[in-house]
N, C-alpha and C positions, 0 to 999 in steps of 0.2 A: 717679566716682561710683559708690557701691554703692547697690543696692535692697535692703533688708532688711525682714522682717516674716514674719509667720505665713503657712503655705501658703493658698492660695486668696484672700488679699487683693487680688489684681490687680496685682501687680508687673510680670509678663510683658506684659499688656495696657498698662500705664503706659508701660513701655519701647517696646513696639511703636507705641503711639499717637505717643509723641515723636519716634521715629527714623524711622518709615515712614508715619504716619498712617493706620495700620491697626488694626482691632480684630477679635479673633476670639471669638465667642461659645463655642465648643468648646476654649478653651485647655486645655491639659494641664498638669500640674505640672511645674516645671522640674526637672530632674536635675542636681544639681551647680550649675554655673553658665553663664549664658549671656551674650553680650557683643554690643553694638552701638555705633557712633557717630554724632554729629551736630555740625555746625558751626553756631554762632550768632554774632551781632555783639553785643558788650558794649563799650561806649565806643568805638565806631568801630574795633574789634579783632575778627578773626575767632578764636573760640575753638572749638577740636575737643574735644568731651567724648566720653570712653571711659566707657560706662556698663555696669556689671556687674549682672545680674539673678542675685540667688542664690535657692537653694532655700530654701523655708521650713520644710521638714520636718527634723525632729530627727535622723534618720539621715545628713544630710548636713552638719551643723554643722561637723565637724573641716574639711571641704572649704572650705565657704564662709567660715568665720572667716579663713582665709589671705588671702582678698582684702580683708579690712579694712586691713590693713597699709598697703597703698599707696594706700589711698582718701585724697582730700582732702575729699571729701563725700560724705554719705549722705542717702538718703531713706528714712525709716523710716516704713513703710506699715502701716496697719490699716484694716479694713473698718468703715465707719460703721454698717452693719445688724448687725455682730456685735461686741457689747461685748466678749467674752473676746479678741478680737484686739488691741482697745485696751489692755486690761489686761495684756496680754503684751508691749506695747511696752516696758514698763520693763524687761523681762528682756533684751530685744533691745538696748536702749540701753546696759544694763550690759555685756553681752558686746561690743558695739562699742566701748565706752571701754576695755575691758580689752585688746583687739586693736588698736585703730586708733591712729594719731597723736593726740597731745592737743590738736592745733589743727584737727582735723577739723571741716567745718561740718556741721551736723546739722538736717535739717527733718523734723519729724513731718507725714505726709500722710495726712488722712481720705480714703480713695478709695471710690468707688461712691456718690458723691452723687445718683446718679439713683435710689438706692434707698433714701434718708432715710426716705421714707414708710414703709417695712416697721418701722422700729422702733415706729412709732405703731400701725400697723395690727395688728400681732400682739397687741396688748394692747387692741385695740377702741378705740383713741383716734384723733381727728383730728390733724392735724400742720399746723404752720405754723412757720416761722424768723423772728425778729423782731431788731430792734435798737433798744433804748431810746435809745442814743446818738444815732443819726441819724433815729429815728422810723420806720424801715423796718417795716412791717407791724404796727404797735402798734394803729393804729386797726382794721385788718383783723383782729386776734386777737380783741379785745373784741367787735366787731360780730358775728364768725363764733359766739361762745361764746353770747353773748346772744341772738342770732338762733335756734340751736339749743335753748337751754332755753325760749325762748318758745315755740318749736314743739312741744316734748314737754308743756309745761304746758298749752297750748292743746288740744292732742291728747286729753289727759287730761279735761279740763273737756268736751269734745264727747262723749268716749266714757263718761264717768261712771266713769272708772277712780279708784280712791282714790290719794291722794298717797303717795308712797314713806314708809316709816317714818321714813328719816333724811332724806328731801328737805325743800326749803322747803314751809312751810305757807302757806296763804292767810289764816288766821285769827291775830290776833295778840293775846296775852294782855297786858294792861297789868301792869307791875310795880309793886307798892306798896311804898314805905318806911315803916314805921310809926317814929313818933318814939320816940327813947329818952330817959331820965331825964336824960341828960347834954346833951341838946341846947341848943345856944347857948353852950355852953363847949367850948373846945378842950383837947384833951389836952395835958400839957406838951411832948410832943414837937413839936407843932404851932403853939405858939405863935409870934407874930410878935416879932422881936427888935429 
């Protein structure tokens, strides 16, 4: 199995966590290729995995792409807090497909899920993951945003601040539809057949 993806997405720490259950906050960029093994049980059989951690930097591409040829699997890793690393995944995938066996098993891995809140925080947004399919956090999402809106509107009313120019207003103007000369008659396109 090869680990591929941009530099800094956490490939080395994924390997370290999987093979030695270790994590290094001060991990350095991989130079060339690093290697580790681990045995796991699959269908009551022991499978010994050889995992190759490749450098994500452009200058090592010629070296690392040579390791794709013998790989039967690949984890294509990106950093979920850095969108560019996700965009670059397509380039990594093409490179893998150009150099690896056609039957290689590939998994896209969004790493650093512990930092997912950073995507929202850098834009001043709150963050919550939901699933409409199984109802996970759907109630919470709507409750949280409605509670926040209520707090902001209530605070404005208490402090006497004007409503935002584009925000919701508390005064509702009725809409009046004036009768036309053709009222009661339908246009030919709308007649019942």
